[in-house]
matplotlib code that plots the C-alpha trace (Angstrom):
import matplotlib.pyplot as plt

x = [85.9, 82.9, 79.4, 76.1, 75.2, 78.3, 77.3, 73.8, 75.2, 77.9, 75.1, 72.5, 69.9, 68.3, 69.9, 67.0, 67.7, 71.3, 70.0, 67.7, 70.5, 72.9, 70.1, 69.3, 65.7, 63.9, 62.2, 65.3, 65.5, 68.6, 69.9, 69.7, 71.4, 74.1, 74.9, 74.9, 77.2, 79.5, 79.6, 80.3, 83.3, 84.5, 84.3, 85.4, 82.3, 81.9, 78.6, 78.6, 78.1, 76.8, 74.2, 73.2, 72.6, 70.4, 68.2, 68.2, 68.3, 71.3, 75.0, 76.2, 78.4, 78.7, 80.0, 82.1, 82.9, 85.6, 86.6, 90.5, 92.2, 95.6, 94.4, 95.4, 92.1, 90.1, 92.5, 92.0, 88.2, 88.2, 90.0, 87.7, 84.7, 86.2, 87.0, 83.4, 81.8, 83.7, 82.8, 79.1, 79.3, 79.7, 82.4, 83.3, 84.1, 85.8, 85.8, 88.2, 86.5, 89.7, 87.6, 85.9, 82.1, 82.1, 84.3, 82.3, 79.1, 81.0, 81.7, 78.2, 76.8, 79.1, 78.5, 74.7, 75.1, 76.9, 73.8, 75.5, 73.2, 73.9, 76.2, 78.4, 79.4, 81.6, 80.1, 82.4, 79.7, 76.2, 74.1, 74.6, 71.5, 72.5, 72.7, 69.4, 67.9, 69.4, 67.9, 64.4, 64.7, 65.2, 68.9, 70.1, 72.7, 74.6, 76.7, 80.0, 82.1, 80.3, 76.7, 74.2, 72.0, 68.2, 68.7, 66.9, 69.9, 71.6, 74.8, 77.8, 80.3, 82.3, 81.5, 84.6, 83.2, 84.1, 87.7, 88.0, 87.0, 89.7, 92.2, 91.4, 91.5, 94.8, 96.2, 94.9, 96.5, 99.9, 99.6, 98.5, 96.0, 96.3, 94.8, 94.2, 92.5, 93.1, 89.5, 88.3, 85.9, 82.9, 80.8, 81.5, 79.7, 83.0, 84.6, 81.7, 81.5, 85.1, 85.3, 82.2, 83.4, 86.7, 85.0, 82.7, 85.5, 87.5, 84.5, 84.4, 87.8, 87.1, 89.1, 88.2, 88.7, 89.2, 88.8, 92.5, 93.0, 90.7, 92.3, 90.3, 91.8, 90.6, 91.8, 94.8, 98.6, 99.1, 96.3, 97.7, 101.1, 99.5, 97.3, 100.1, 102.4, 99.6, 99.4, 103.2, 103.1, 100.6, 101.8, 100.9, 101.0, 99.1, 100.7, 99.0, 97.8, 95.0, 94.7, 91.2, 92.8, 96.0, 97.1, 96.6, 98.7, 101.6, 101.5, 101.4, 104.6, 106.3, 105.5, 106.9, 110.1, 110.5, 110.7, 113.5, 111.2, 110.6, 107.5, 106.7, 109.3, 108.2, 104.7, 102.7, 100.7, 97.7, 95.6, 92.2, 92.4, 95.3, 97.5, 100.3, 102.8, 102.2, 104.1, 107.3, 107.3, 109.7, 108.0, 105.2, 101.9, 99.1, 96.0, 92.3, 91.8, 88.6, 87.6, 88.1, 87.9, 84.7, 83.1, 83.8, 82.4, 79.4, 78.6, 78.8, 76.5, 74.0, 74.0, 73.5, 70.6, 69.0, 69.7, 68.3, 65.2, 66.1, 65.7, 69.2, 70.4, 72.7, 75.7, 77.8, 81.0, 83.3, 86.6, 89.4, 92.4, 95.9, 98.5, 102.0, 104.7, 103.9, 102.2, 104.9, 103.8, 106.2, 108.0, 105.4, 106.2, 105.2, 101.9, 98.8, 96.0, 92.3, 91.6, 88.0, 88.7, 92.2, 95.5, 99.2, 101.6, 105.2]
y = [159.2, 160.7, 160.1, 159.7, 163.2, 164.5, 162.6, 164.2, 167.7, 167.2, 166.0, 168.5, 165.8, 164.5, 161.6, 159.5, 160.0, 158.9, 155.8, 155.0, 155.3, 153.1, 150.5, 150.7, 151.9, 152.5, 155.7, 157.9, 160.2, 159.7, 163.2, 162.6, 159.2, 160.6, 163.4, 161.0, 158.4, 161.4, 162.5, 159.1, 158.8, 162.3, 161.8, 158.1, 157.1, 153.5, 152.3, 150.6, 147.0, 145.9, 148.8, 148.0, 144.3, 145.2, 147.3, 144.8, 141.5, 140.5, 140.5, 139.5, 137.0, 133.2, 130.5, 127.8, 124.7, 122.5, 119.1, 119.8, 123.0, 121.1, 119.0, 120.8, 119.7, 121.7, 124.6, 125.0, 124.5, 127.3, 129.6, 129.2, 129.6, 133.0, 134.2, 133.5, 134.8, 138.1, 138.4, 138.2, 140.7, 138.3, 137.7, 134.4, 133.1, 129.8, 127.2, 124.1, 121.0, 119.0, 115.8, 116.1, 116.2, 118.1, 120.8, 120.9, 121.6, 124.2, 126.2, 125.8, 127.1, 130.1, 131.0, 130.8, 133.2, 135.6, 135.9, 134.6, 134.6, 131.0, 127.9, 125.8, 122.6, 119.5, 117.3, 115.2, 112.7, 111.9, 112.7, 116.1, 117.1, 120.7, 120.9, 119.1, 121.7, 124.5, 123.0, 122.6, 126.3, 127.4, 128.3, 128.5, 125.7, 123.7, 120.6, 120.6, 117.5, 115.4, 115.4, 114.0, 111.4, 112.0, 115.7, 118.0, 120.3, 121.0, 119.1, 120.1, 117.3, 115.3, 111.8, 109.7, 106.3, 106.6, 107.8, 104.9, 102.5, 104.1, 103.6, 99.9, 99.4, 101.2, 99.0, 95.8, 96.7, 97.1, 93.5, 94.3, 91.8, 92.3, 95.7, 97.2, 100.4, 102.8, 103.8, 107.1, 107.3, 105.0, 107.8, 110.0, 109.7, 110.1, 107.3, 105.0, 105.8, 105.5, 102.0, 100.9, 102.2, 100.5, 97.1, 97.5, 98.2, 95.2, 92.9, 94.0, 92.2, 89.2, 90.6, 90.2, 92.9, 90.8, 92.3, 92.2, 94.5, 97.2, 99.4, 101.8, 105.3, 108.8, 111.1, 111.9, 111.0, 109.0, 106.6, 106.1, 105.2, 102.8, 101.0, 100.6, 99.1, 96.5, 95.8, 95.2, 92.8, 90.5, 87.0, 88.2, 92.0, 93.9, 94.8, 98.3, 100.5, 103.0, 105.8, 107.3, 110.7, 112.6, 112.9, 109.2, 108.6, 110.6, 108.6, 105.4, 106.6, 107.3, 103.7, 102.2, 104.2, 103.5, 99.8, 100.4, 99.7, 101.5, 102.7, 101.3, 98.6, 96.9, 98.3, 100.5, 103.6, 105.6, 108.3, 110.0, 113.8, 115.0, 117.8, 119.9, 118.0, 114.7, 116.0, 116.5, 113.3, 110.5, 108.9, 111.3, 109.8, 108.6, 110.2, 110.9, 114.7, 116.4, 119.8, 121.5, 125.1, 124.5, 122.8, 125.7, 128.3, 126.1, 125.7, 129.5, 130.2, 127.4, 129.1, 132.6, 131.4, 130.0, 133.2, 135.5, 133.4, 131.5, 127.7, 126.2, 123.1, 120.2, 120.0, 116.9, 117.1, 114.4, 113.6, 112.3, 110.0, 111.6, 109.0, 109.5, 106.9, 105.5, 102.3, 100.9, 103.0, 103.3, 106.7, 109.4, 109.7, 106.0, 106.1, 105.7, 107.9, 107.8, 111.6, 111.0, 109.5, 110.3, 112.1, 111.6, 113.8, 113.5]
z = [137.6, 135.7, 137.0, 135.1, 136.1, 134.4, 131.3, 131.4, 131.9, 129.0, 126.7, 127.8, 128.7, 131.8, 133.9, 132.9, 129.2, 129.8, 131.6, 128.7, 126.2, 128.3, 128.5, 124.8, 125.3, 122.0, 123.2, 123.0, 119.8, 117.5, 118.3, 122.1, 121.7, 119.6, 122.1, 125.0, 123.5, 122.5, 126.1, 127.4, 124.9, 125.9, 129.6, 129.6, 131.5, 132.5, 134.0, 137.3, 136.3, 139.7, 139.8, 136.4, 137.1, 140.0, 137.6, 134.7, 136.8, 134.6, 135.3, 131.8, 133.7, 132.9, 135.3, 134.1, 136.3, 134.7, 135.8, 136.2, 135.2, 135.2, 132.2, 129.0, 127.4, 129.9, 129.9, 126.2, 126.6, 129.2, 127.0, 124.1, 126.4, 127.6, 124.2, 122.8, 125.9, 125.7, 121.9, 122.9, 125.7, 128.6, 131.3, 132.8, 136.3, 136.3, 139.1, 139.2, 140.5, 140.5, 139.6, 143.0, 143.2, 146.5, 145.1, 142.0, 144.1, 146.1, 142.9, 141.5, 144.8, 144.9, 141.2, 141.7, 144.8, 142.6, 140.5, 137.2, 134.1, 133.2, 134.0, 131.9, 133.7, 132.9, 135.6, 137.6, 138.3, 137.2, 140.2, 141.8, 143.8, 143.7, 140.0, 139.6, 141.9, 139.9, 136.7, 138.5, 139.5, 135.9, 136.0, 132.3, 132.0, 129.5, 130.0, 128.1, 127.3, 130.0, 131.0, 133.5, 131.9, 132.1, 132.9, 130.4, 129.8, 126.4, 125.9, 123.8, 123.4, 120.9, 119.7, 119.9, 118.7, 115.2, 116.1, 118.6, 115.8, 113.6, 116.3, 116.8, 113.0, 112.9, 115.8, 114.2, 110.9, 112.7, 114.0, 117.6, 119.2, 123.0, 123.7, 127.2, 128.4, 131.2, 131.9, 133.2, 136.3, 136.0, 137.4, 134.4, 131.1, 129.3, 131.3, 130.5, 126.8, 126.0, 127.5, 125.7, 122.3, 122.8, 123.7, 120.7, 118.3, 119.5, 119.0, 115.3, 114.9, 117.1, 120.0, 123.7, 126.4, 129.5, 132.9, 133.5, 130.4, 132.0, 134.5, 136.5, 136.4, 137.4, 134.6, 136.7, 135.7, 138.9, 138.0, 134.6, 136.1, 138.7, 136.1, 133.6, 136.3, 136.9, 133.2, 133.0, 136.0, 134.2, 133.0, 129.5, 129.3, 126.7, 123.4, 123.5, 126.2, 125.4, 128.0, 128.1, 128.6, 128.1, 131.6, 132.2, 129.0, 130.4, 133.6, 131.5, 129.6, 133.0, 134.1, 131.0, 131.2, 134.9, 134.0, 131.5, 128.7, 125.4, 123.5, 121.0, 120.8, 124.1, 124.5, 122.4, 123.8, 122.5, 124.1, 124.0, 124.1, 122.0, 123.4, 121.8, 124.2, 122.3, 119.3, 121.5, 123.4, 122.3, 120.3, 119.5, 120.8, 118.6, 119.9, 119.4, 119.1, 120.1, 118.5, 121.9, 120.7, 118.7, 121.7, 124.0, 121.5, 120.7, 124.5, 125.0, 122.1, 123.3, 126.9, 125.6, 123.4, 126.5, 128.6, 125.8, 125.1, 122.1, 121.9, 122.7, 120.9, 122.0, 119.7, 118.9, 117.0, 115.8, 117.3, 114.9, 115.1, 114.8, 113.8, 115.0, 116.2, 119.5, 118.3, 116.0, 112.9, 110.0, 109.4, 108.6, 105.0, 104.6, 106.6, 104.5, 105.9, 105.0, 104.9, 105.9, 109.2, 110.5, 109.7, 110.3, 112.2, 112.6]

ax = plt.figure().add_subplot(projection="3d")
ax.plot(x, y, z, "-o")
ax.set_aspect("equal")
plt.show()
């Protein structure tokens, strides 16, 4: 493997000049820069990233801690983060918190020890002392999807309130009046926000959300199954189960089928966080879709702005309702869709 000395000899310049070219120093002449870059190409020289990071105090590496790598939403988010980071000259190290605050902090600590330039986090709870300490220490950080209230960190997220209103209006128009929700963890901002949006949307139609129609889940499929079984055991089961994430919706679907019941004939099902699989379930599931790829890319840009000394901005993007056939909808060709708020898929 070629060394920096080999590049200097090939280009007919000093090692110091090669170093200045590789670090984009403005003092190098155009002729010397051209010869050095040609030598780098000829010899296939690759700078030692670790050594360079020690000189520049930058590793061009970002950390990403996601809540659950098994959740297709976060898988897509991680992919978009990695793609955007690569386009901007950064690598990404990913940690999977598995919805556990202790595992989240384990990954955060390890990433900070690796001298990452900045950190993207989807917090599993709202009160990690380690992340608060990292923020106070000046670590460039951006929250994505979820956030920690009161912490002065840019947040990149979607706003699902309008989409939840669209969903409730859609369900009400189909004749449903008893609507239940499988909530996410109360310690997460998304868990709290989606229940609040659902309750508010129901009130607009004069509908209550009794405690018996709020099931506490944890964004995992098993909790969706468990909560739905409880709903089905009620003296007056709900007509609709709204799962606050995709994995809980799949668990709910399993619970309904295990009872020998059918969606939507016996009970309707809707979900927050659309995923490609929902088109292939029987029936296809009506869901609220977040602009996941856009969120990941916007989060990286905000973090790189912070790292490179530009003022970062929080970003909020709208979610949308995707109408399918799990709530008793007519066939797709007969579904009337308001193009400004939702859309229909078969």
